[in-house]
N, CA, C and O of each residue as an XYZ file, in Angstrom:
340
protein
N     118.479     73.989    114.394
C     117.458     73.237    115.094
C     116.083     73.711    114.617
O     115.836     74.913    114.522
N     115.229     72.805    114.331
C     113.889     73.116    113.838
C     112.870     72.778    114.921
O     112.811     71.647    115.402
N     112.076     73.764    115.297
C     111.103     73.587    116.379
C     109.715     73.221    115.873
O     108.785     73.082    116.667
N     109.565     73.066    114.590
C     108.266     72.697    114.042
C     107.421     73.901    113.645
O     106.276     73.752    113.218
N     107.993     75.096    113.788
C     107.266     76.301    113.399
C     107.892     76.864    112.139
O     109.112     76.994    112.041
N     107.083     77.181    111.218
C     107.538     77.824    109.997
C     107.428     79.333    110.208
O     106.396     79.820    110.669
N     108.479     80.069    109.877
C     108.485     81.509    110.116
C     107.348     82.195    109.361
O     106.745     83.133    109.883
N     107.054     81.759    108.179
C     105.987     82.359    107.389
C     104.626     82.123    108.042
O     103.778     83.015    108.023
N     104.400     80.948    108.615
C     103.108     80.675    109.249
C     102.937     81.509    110.521
O     101.818     81.898    110.856
N     104.033     81.788    111.231
C     103.942     82.634    112.421
C     103.577     84.055    112.030
O     102.714     84.669    112.658
N     104.219     84.579    111.005
C     103.921     85.935    110.533
C     102.491     86.008    110.025
O     101.777     86.966    110.322
N     102.069     85.019    109.273
C     100.715     84.993    108.726
C      99.679     84.937    109.840
O      98.659     85.621    109.765
N      99.921     84.143    110.860
C      98.944     84.054    111.944
C      98.860     85.363    112.717
O      97.763     85.758    113.111
N      99.975     86.054    112.951
C      99.936     87.345    113.636
C      99.278     88.411    112.774
O      98.602     89.296    113.298
N      99.466     88.338    111.458
C      98.796     89.294    110.581
C      97.294     89.094    110.627
O      96.540     90.066    110.625
N      96.849     87.846    110.669
C      95.421     87.570    110.750
C      94.831     88.041    112.066
O      93.704     88.535    112.095
N      95.567     87.900    113.149
C      95.076     88.329    114.459
C      94.855     89.835    114.471
O      93.887     90.307    115.067
N      95.723     90.593    113.832
C      95.575     92.042    113.799
C      94.742     92.548    112.649
O      94.050     93.558    112.780
N      94.797     91.862    111.522
C      94.143     92.340    110.316
C      92.628     92.212    110.372
O      91.911     93.152    110.029
N      92.150     91.078    110.795
C      90.700     90.841    110.802
C      89.964     91.791    111.755
O      88.968     92.383    111.338
N      90.395     91.970    113.005
C      89.711     92.945    113.859
C      89.804     94.385    113.329
O      88.861     95.163    113.473
N      90.947     94.734    112.712
C      91.095     96.071    112.132
C      90.121     96.269    110.980
O      89.536     97.344    110.846
N      89.941     95.268    110.160
C      88.992     95.357    109.047
C      87.558     95.485    109.553
O      86.777     96.273    109.020
N      87.216     94.721    110.571
C      85.867     94.810    111.144
C      85.642     96.201    111.731
O      84.588     96.799    111.517
N      86.631     96.723    112.477
C      86.562     98.068    113.064
C      86.370     99.119    111.970
O      85.472     99.956    112.056
N      87.212     99.069    110.950
C      87.186    100.061    109.887
C      85.885    100.014    109.088
O      85.285    101.052    108.812
N      85.454     98.822    108.722
C      84.227     98.700    107.935
C      82.989     99.111    108.723
O      82.039     99.636    108.144
N      82.985     98.882    110.020
C      81.843     99.295    110.845
C      81.710    100.810    110.872
O      80.625    101.347    110.651
N      82.819    101.503    111.143
C      82.783    102.977    111.166
C      82.512    103.544    109.784
O      81.765    104.514    109.649
N      83.112    102.951    108.752
C      82.910    103.436    107.382
C      81.450    103.276    106.963
O      80.881    104.180    106.351
N      80.850    102.152    107.282
C      79.446    101.939    106.937
C      78.526    102.926    107.625
O      77.609    103.463    107.004
N      78.767    103.171    108.914
C      77.938    104.125    109.658
C      78.100    105.543    109.118
O      77.117    106.267    108.963
N      79.340    105.941    108.832
C      79.594    107.282    108.308
C      79.015    107.449    106.901
O      78.433    108.489    106.593
N      79.170    106.445    106.057
C      78.600    106.525    104.711
C      77.080    106.601    104.761
O      76.472    107.325    103.973
N      76.470    105.874    105.663
C      75.019    105.911    105.798
C      74.552    107.311    106.198
O      73.588    107.831    105.636
N      75.239    107.922    107.175
C      74.866    109.269    107.604
C      75.112    110.293    106.497
O      74.293    111.191    106.302
N      76.221    110.175    105.773
C      76.511    111.115    104.688
C      75.467    111.005    103.581
O      75.041    112.022    103.034
N      75.055    109.800    103.248
C      74.021    109.617    102.220
C      72.674    110.137    102.708
O      71.935    110.769    101.953
N      72.363    109.872    103.954
C      71.089    110.317    104.526
C      71.008    111.843    104.578
O      69.939    112.422    104.387
N      72.156    112.494    104.841
C      72.200    113.953    104.931
C      72.482    114.607    103.580
O      72.614    115.828    103.498
N      72.573    113.799    102.517
C      72.806    114.265    101.154
C      74.100    115.081    101.046
O      74.135    116.119    100.386
N      75.157    114.599    101.699
C      76.457    115.260    101.672
C      77.379    114.480    100.739
O      78.107    113.577    101.151
N      77.318    114.870     99.454
C      78.005    114.139     98.404
C      79.527    114.120     98.609
O      80.145    113.067     98.452
N      80.137    115.245     98.951
C      81.595    115.308     99.069
C      82.096    114.514    100.270
O      83.147    113.878    100.192
N      81.361    114.541    101.379
C      81.750    113.709    102.522
C      81.646    112.237    102.153
O      82.517    111.441    102.506
N      80.584    111.874    101.444
C      80.391    110.480    101.036
C      81.559    110.006    100.180
O      82.100    108.924    100.411
N      81.954    110.816     99.186
C      83.055    110.442     98.298
C      84.367    110.356     99.079
O      85.137    109.413     98.898
N      84.621    111.335     99.941
C      85.855    111.330    100.722
C      85.955    110.130    101.643
O      87.001    109.487    101.718
N      84.876    109.825    102.342
C      84.868    108.682    103.257
C      84.997    107.371    102.487
O      85.645    106.433    102.950
N      84.383    107.313    101.324
C      84.433    106.097    100.514
C      85.843    105.830     99.979
O      86.286    104.682     99.952
N      86.546    106.877     99.556
C      87.851    106.709     98.914
C      88.993    106.629     99.921
O      89.882    105.789     99.783
N      88.975    107.498    100.936
C      90.100    107.584    101.863
C      89.955    106.542    102.957
O      88.925    106.476    103.628
N      90.987    105.729    103.137
C      90.968    104.704    104.179
C      91.859    105.145    105.335
O      93.081    105.190    105.191
N      91.265    105.469    106.468
C      92.015    105.961    107.627
C      91.795    105.079    108.853
O      92.017    105.528    109.977
N      91.370    103.859    108.660
C      91.106    102.905    109.747
C      90.110    103.489    110.754
O      90.225    103.255    111.957
N      89.152    104.236    110.263
C      88.080    104.734    111.117
C      88.279    106.137    111.654
O      87.348    106.697    112.233
N      89.456    106.731    111.488
C      89.722    108.046    112.082
C      88.877    109.125    111.415
O      88.201    109.886    112.108
N      88.900    109.208    110.079
C      88.099    110.201    109.363
C      86.620    109.984    109.641
O      85.874    110.946    109.826
N      86.194    108.735    109.671
C      84.789    108.423    109.893
C      84.326    108.862    111.283
O      83.243    109.428    111.432
N      85.145    108.601    112.290
C      84.794    108.993    113.659
C      84.763    110.508    113.773
O      83.873    111.057    114.422
N      85.717    111.195    113.155
C      85.716    112.664    113.178
C      84.465    113.219    112.497
O      83.846    114.154    113.007
N      84.093    112.657    111.361
C      82.880    113.089    110.666
C      81.650    112.888    111.545
O      80.815    113.783    111.673
N      81.545    111.714    112.145
C      80.376    111.434    112.984
C      80.355    112.302    114.238
O      79.282    112.692    114.699
N      81.513    112.605    114.790
C      81.573    113.376    116.036
C      81.374    114.865    115.806
O      80.647    115.517    116.556
N      82.015    115.412    114.773
C      82.020    116.867    114.618
C      81.034    117.397    113.589
O      80.564    118.526    113.733
N      80.705    116.639    112.569
C      79.765    117.100    111.551
C      78.354    116.629    111.876
O      77.422    117.431    111.929
N      78.200    115.345    112.091
C      76.881    114.789    112.387
C      76.498    115.047    113.846
O      75.317    115.123    114.184
N      77.511    115.181    114.703
C      77.327    115.344    116.156
C      76.554    114.156    116.730
O      75.635    114.310    117.535
N      76.958    112.976    116.286
C      76.320    111.734    116.707
C      76.511    111.479    118.194
O      75.637    110.914    118.852
N      77.656    111.898    118.719
C      77.968    111.635    120.116
C      77.666    112.822    121.016
O      78.078    112.820    122.176
N      76.963    113.835    120.526
C      76.686    115.034    121.311
C      75.779    114.744    122.499
O      75.877    115.421    123.523
N      74.910    113.767    122.388
C      73.993    113.440    123.471
C      74.605    112.556    124.537
O      74.009    112.357    125.595
N      75.787    112.021    124.271
C      76.445    111.139    125.230
C      77.251    111.999    126.188
O      78.102    112.782    125.768
N      76.978    111.849    127.478
C      77.671    112.655    128.473
C      77.861    111.847    129.736
O      77.028    111.006    130.074
N      78.954    112.098    130.435
C      79.206    111.429    131.707
C      78.714    112.262    132.886
O      78.776    111.822    134.034
N      78.231    113.451    132.600
C      77.760    114.314    133.667
C      76.408    113.825    134.174
O      75.530    113.490    133.378
N      76.236    113.782    135.493
C      74.918    113.415    136.010
C      73.932    114.547    135.750
O      74.263    115.726    135.874
N      72.741    114.168    135.393
C      71.732    115.184    135.140
C      71.092    115.596    136.456
O      70.781    114.762    137.306
N      70.908    116.876    136.599
C      70.262    117.367    137.815
C      68.902    117.923    137.448
O      68.755    118.645    136.462
N      67.940    117.590    138.227
C      66.586    118.061    138.001
C      66.382    119.342    138.790
O      66.681    119.426    139.981
N      65.860    120.338    138.080
C      65.574    121.597    138.751
C      64.234    121.498    139.452
O      63.270    120.950    138.916
N      64.192    122.030    140.639
C      62.931    122.033    141.367
C      62.092    123.213    140.916
O      62.598    124.314    140.697
N      60.842    122.966    140.786
C      59.924    124.043    140.416
C      59.529    124.808    141.662
O      59.300    124.244    142.732
N      59.460    126.097    141.482
C      58.982    126.896    142.620
C      57.479    127.063    142.482
O      56.974    127.351    141.397
N      56.769    126.880    143.583
C      55.311    126.965    143.534
C      54.829    128.300    144.005
O      53.624    128.548    144.031
């Protein structure tokens, strides 16, 4: 029985649903990490990030631990100290 769906078109459509967002995610992190590596004149990080494709994992680790891009982001409420007069 044929339901009007081609198995190849179903696989292709599911690949597109997952592939395109993954590419956008990966290229966004890679671009940001490459920009920071070039700005900081870190040649080996730049080459490693450019060549190795980790779907954003290496890039996020570089930005978090080397650049400390997310160091200022905190969920802790800030408390103001009162001055003593």
